[in-house]
N, C-alpha and C positions, 0 to 999 in steps of 0.2 A: 232815503235817497241821499247820495253824497252831494256836496254843495257845487253849484255852478255859478260862474261869474257872468252876469248878464248886463251889468252897467258899471261904468267907472266915472269918477268925478275928481280926478287928481288935480293938484295945483303945483306944478313944478317950477323951480327957479328959471326965469327966462322964457316961460311959456307965453306964446303970443296968440295961439288959437287951438281949438280942438275940433277935429272932424270925427263925427260918429257915423261910421259906415254900417253896413248890414251886420258885419261880424267884428270888424276892427275899429278900435278907438285910437285915433292918431293925434298925438300931441306935438304941435310945432314949437320947437325950442329955438328962439332967436332967429327964426327964418333960415336956420343953417342945418339943424338936425331934426329928425323925427323920432318920437318914441311911439312905436306901434304896439299896442296892447291887443293881443288876440283873445277876444272874449269867448265864452262858451255859447254865445248865441248861434242859432242855426237858421238859415234862410233857404227858401225854395220858391220858385216862380216869383222871384223878387219880393217876397214877403218874409219878414222875420217872424218865425214861429214863436208861440207864447211861452215855451219852456226852453231853458238852456240845457246843454248836454255836458255832463261832468267830464272833464279832462279833454274835451274837444279842442279848446284853445291851446293847451299844452301840446297835443298831438300835432296840430297844424303848424305851430311855431317851430317845433323841433324838426319836423320833416323839412319845412322850408329852409331852415338854417343849414341842415345837412346838404341839401341840394344847391343852395347858394355857394357853399364852400366847395362843392364838388364840380362846379362849372365856372369857377373864376378864371380858368385858362381860356374859356370861350369868349366871355365878355365881362366887363366890370359890373359889379352890382352895388346896391345901396347899403348893404349891411356893414356895420362897424363891429357890433357885439350883441350878444344875447345875455343881458344881466339877470334875467329871470326866465324860467321855463315858458312863460306866456308872453314874453316881451322881446322885441328886436329894436335896437337903436341904430339909426343909420343916417346917411346923407339925405337932405331934403333936395329932391330933384323936381323940375317942372314936368309933370306927366304929359305924355302924348294923349291926344283925345280919342285914341283907338286902342282896342285890345287885340292882340294877335292870337287867334285861335288856330291851333294845328290839329288836324284830324288824320288819323291813319286808317280809320274804319268808318263804314257807313252805319252810324248808330245814334241813339238819342234823338236830339232835335233834327239833325240832318236826315236821319231815316224817316222821321215823321213828315218832313217836308217832301222828301223823295217819294214816299208812299202816296202823298197827296198830289203827285204829278210833277213836282219840280225836277228839272234836269240840269239845273246849275245852282250853285250856292256861292253867293258873293262874287259872281262873275266866273267862277270855276266850273267848267262843264263836267257833268257826271254821266257816265255812259248808261244806256238802257240795260235792263236785265240784271241789275245788281240786287242782292238780297240783304236783309238785315244782318248787321255785324260782319259784312264782307270787307276784306282788306282792300284799300285802294292800291293801285299800282305803285304809287309813292305818296307820302304824306302831302296833304294840301293845306293851304292857309286860307281860312275863312274869317276875315276880320269883323269886328263889331265896333260900333260907336260906343263910347262910355256914357251911359245914361246918367241923368241927374237922379238923386235919390227919389225912389218911389216910381220911377219910370223904367221901362224895359230897354235893355240894350238892343240895338237894331243892326241887322246884317248890312254890310256895305262892301263894295268891291274896291280893289286896289286903285282902279282908275278914278272912281268917285272920290276916294280919300285924297288923291293927289290933285284932282280937279278942284275940289272944295278948299284946298289949302290946309287940310287938317294936319298933313305931314308932307314935307317936301319930298320930291322924287328921290333925292340923294339919301335922305334919312330913312325913307321907307325901304330902300334897298338894303340898308344896314339892318333894319328891324327884321326884314325877311330872312336875311342870312343868319342873324343871331337866333331867331325863332327856330329855324330848321336844325341848326347845329345843337341847340339846347334840347330839342326834341329827340335828336339822335342819341345824345348822351343819356337822357332820361330813359329812352328805350333800352339802351345797353344795361343800365343799372337795374331796371325793372326785370329784364330777362334773367339776370343773375339770381334773382329772387323768385323765379318761376312766375313772373307776372308779365302782362302785355300792357304797355302804355298806349291807350286807345286814342285819347285826345286830351288836350290841355289848353290853358290860356296863359299868355305872358303879357306883362305890362312893362313899359319902358318909360324912362324920363330922361331929361337932359340937365346937366349941371356944368357950368363953365364950358359950354360948347361940346361936352362929351356925353355920349349916350350910355345910360346905365340900365341894367335890369332892376326893376323895383318890385315891391310887394312880395307875395308868396310865389312859390314855384313847386310844381309836382306834388301838391297836397291833394287829399280827397275832395276838397272843396273846389279846386281849380282843375282837377284832372279826373279821368275815368281809367280804371284799371280792370282788365279781365285776368282770370287765372289762365295761364298758358296750358296747364294740364287739362285736357278735355275740350279745349277750344274748338279744334277741328271737328271732333265728333259731334259736338253740340251744334256747330254751324251746319254741318251736313244734314242733321236731323231737323233743323229749323227750331231748335230748342233755345230757351233763354240762356245767355252766358252767365257763368258765376262771376260776379263783379264786385270790386271794392271801390265804391264811389258814393257820391250823394244821390245817385240815381234811385237807389232803393227807397230813399225818403220821398222823392218825387213820385215814385210808383205807388207808395203807400197812400200819399195824399190823393192821387188820381183815383185809386180804388175807392177812396172814401169821399169822392165827389168834389175835390178841391183842385183847381188849377190857377188860383190867383185871380180869377175873374170877379168882376163886380157882383156883389150879392152872395158870393160863396162864403161859407163859414169854414174856418180851419177845424178839422176833426179833433176830438179830445185826444191829447197826448197823455196816455196813461204812464204811470211810473215804470211799468214793464216795457213799454215802447221806448221810453227815454233811455232806460238801461240798455236795451238792445242796440240802440244807435251808438251809445257810448262804447259798448263792446266792439261794434263794427269799426269804429275809428281806431281803437287800440289795436285791433287785429291788423288794420292796414299799416299802422306804424310799425308793428313788429315784422310784418311781411315785407314791406318795402325797404326797411332799414336793415333787417336781419338782426336787430337788437331787441332785447327785452325792454318793454316799456316800464319805466319806474314812475309810479304815480307820485306827483309832488303834493303831499298832503300838508295842509296847515290850517289851523283853526280860523285864521283871518287872511284870506287870499289878498284882499286889498292892502292890508298892512305890509304883507310880505313884498308885494310888487312895489309899493311906494318906497320902502327901504332900499330895495335892490336898485331901483332906477335912480334914486337920489344919489346913492354911492357912485353909480356909473357916471352920471352927469357931472359930478364934482371932479371927475378925472379927465373930462373932455377939454 
């Protein structure tokens, strides 16, 4: 198996703190900049799985970078530069306590809730008689709270967000506008590559009174894609859609008796399974960008990243 980066422990000049997320390690530099290292860790059901996926970090970072650049005319974002294929350096913003999830189809967790009898998600009414993978009349926003590490994100309505003071009414309206416009752009870009952007999440933050798009955007970790070819036929027959997202990992876990619940064991991740996940991530990169994925191979990933980031920070 090729190497996977599952842990980092850098010490950069001016570093004030390190946040280790499920997938990303974020180094705070002088409370002004962030160095986000996208590791090869993979999580599902809010659990980090025991093995890393080679090239996953590079795939996620490079897709996010491409979409951040392609949406700058819609809203400002945190990115300054990508000094390494697995790293983005950008502005440190104060994140909002909610994630903006945009859905264009009834699928995944929204379908599971609907099937169980729910007829509204996050205060948004869903009509009776819908079927799995059916397109909504127009995309809907179903926000979630941002959970502390180890906890699950929770659905929340726009009204609750404003009532609880998590986001002001004025700011929330800007977040809504940005989220829908970003989703429309992502949908257009996906369609050009024969894909459907099904749903995704956006995170925003504030710096000097200005709202920025932060974190990743339109990656297979934050988004779900269907292949456009064959979508309608499969939908009419009630067949599963061909999709490029992390959902296939969740499905594999569920088939093997794991949903992140207490007492459940993560099934064994064989080398073959790990390789298949890596291949799927690379497939999505090539499909969504229309570019050939170039594997960044180096004998020491940590050494390469450290050198590239130090050179970048010296120029800031």
